C-alpha positions as a Markdown table, in Angstrom:
| # | Residue | x | y | z |
|---|---|---|---|---|
| 1 | Met | 40.6 | 182.1 | -63.8 |
| 2 | Thr | 41.8 | 180.4 | -60.6 |
| 3 | Val | 45.5 | 180.3 | -60.1 |
| 4 | Thr | 46.9 | 178.4 | -57.1 |
| 5 | Val | 50.6 | 178.6 | -56.1 |
| 6 | Tyr | 51.8 | 175.7 | -53.8 |
| 7 | Ser | 54.9 | 176.9 | -51.9 |
| 8 | Lys | 57.0 | 176.6 | -48.8 |
| 9 | Pro | 58.7 | 179.2 | -46.6 |
| 10 | Ala | 61.9 | 180.9 | -47.7 |
| 11 | Cys | 61.5 | 179.7 | -51.3 |
| 12 | Val | 63.3 | 182.0 | -53.8 |
| 13 | Gln | 61.6 | 180.7 | -56.9 |
| 14 | Cys | 58.2 | 181.1 | -55.1 |
| 15 | Asn | 58.9 | 184.7 | -54.3 |
| 16 | Ala | 59.9 | 185.3 | -58.0 |
| 17 | Thr | 56.6 | 183.7 | -59.1 |
| 18 | Tyr | 54.6 | 185.9 | -56.7 |
| 19 | Arg | 56.4 | 189.0 | -58.1 |
| 20 | Ala | 55.7 | 188.0 | -61.7 |
| 21 | Leu | 52.1 | 187.3 | -61.0 |
| 22 | Asp | 51.7 | 190.6 | -59.2 |
| 23 | Gln | 53.3 | 192.5 | -62.0 |
| 24 | Arg | 50.9 | 191.1 | -64.5 |
| 25 | Gly | 47.9 | 191.7 | -62.2 |
| 26 | Val | 47.0 | 188.0 | -61.9 |
| 27 | Asp | 45.0 | 187.0 | -58.8 |
| 28 | Tyr | 46.3 | 183.9 | -57.1 |
| 29 | Thr | 46.0 | 182.0 | -53.9 |
| 30 | Val | 49.1 | 180.7 | -52.1 |
| 31 | Ile | 49.0 | 177.3 | -50.2 |
| 32 | Asp | 51.9 | 176.5 | -47.9 |
| 33 | Leu | 52.7 | 172.9 | -48.3 |
| 34 | Ser | 54.5 | 172.8 | -44.9 |
| 35 | Glu | 51.1 | 173.5 | -43.3 |
| 36 | Asp | 48.7 | 171.6 | -45.5 |
| 37 | Thr | 49.2 | 167.8 | -45.7 |
| 38 | Glu | 46.3 | 167.3 | -48.1 |
| 39 | Ala | 47.7 | 169.9 | -50.6 |
| 40 | Phe | 51.2 | 168.4 | -50.2 |
| 41 | Glu | 49.7 | 165.0 | -51.2 |
| 42 | His | 47.9 | 166.6 | -54.2 |
| 43 | Val | 51.2 | 168.2 | -55.5 |
| 44 | Gln | 52.9 | 164.8 | -55.1 |
| 45 | Ser | 50.0 | 163.1 | -57.0 |
| 46 | Leu | 50.7 | 165.5 | -59.9 |
| 47 | Gly | 54.3 | 164.2 | -60.0 |
| 48 | Tyr | 56.1 | 167.2 | -58.5 |
| 49 | Arg | 58.9 | 167.2 | -55.9 |
| 50 | Gln | 59.8 | 170.9 | -56.0 |
| 51 | Val | 58.1 | 174.2 | -55.5 |
| 52 | Pro | 56.5 | 176.4 | -56.5 |
| 53 | Val | 53.8 | 174.4 | -58.2 |
| 54 | Val | 51.4 | 176.6 | -60.1 |
| 55 | Glu | 48.0 | 175.2 | -61.0 |
| 56 | Thr | 45.4 | 176.7 | -63.2 |
| 57 | Lys | 42.3 | 175.2 | -64.8 |
| 58 | Gly | 43.7 | 172.4 | -66.9 |
| 59 | Glu | 47.4 | 173.2 | -66.5 |
| 60 | His | 50.1 | 173.0 | -64.0 |
| 61 | Trp | 53.9 | 173.4 | -63.8 |
| 62 | Ala | 56.7 | 173.5 | -61.3 |
| 63 | Gly | 59.4 | 176.1 | -60.8 |
| 64 | Phe | 59.6 | 179.8 | -61.8 |
| 65 | Arg | 58.2 | 179.9 | -65.4 |
| 66 | Pro | 58.0 | 183.5 | -66.7 |
| 67 | Asp | 56.8 | 182.2 | -70.1 |
| 68 | Lys | 53.8 | 180.3 | -68.5 |
| 69 | Ile | 53.0 | 183.3 | -66.2 |
| 70 | Ala | 53.1 | 185.7 | -69.2 |
| 71 | Ala | 50.5 | 183.5 | -70.9 |
| 72 | Leu | 48.1 | 183.9 | -68.0 |
| 73 | Ala | 47.8 | 187.7 | -68.3 |
């Protein structure tokens, strides 16, 4: 499964998301929206204005969502 976390620097909810994914042994890729304009536009096209945005195959959500993260493991 591919998990992508779109984030920005100094994001408390992003750091909580990383920790939760790490604790469950979920592999993920982090994309910094402050450095990647194309990714920023993609996140906006999904309708999000906050980070983190977590995207998996067929699903995405914004914010720290332990319930969604637990379902990935």
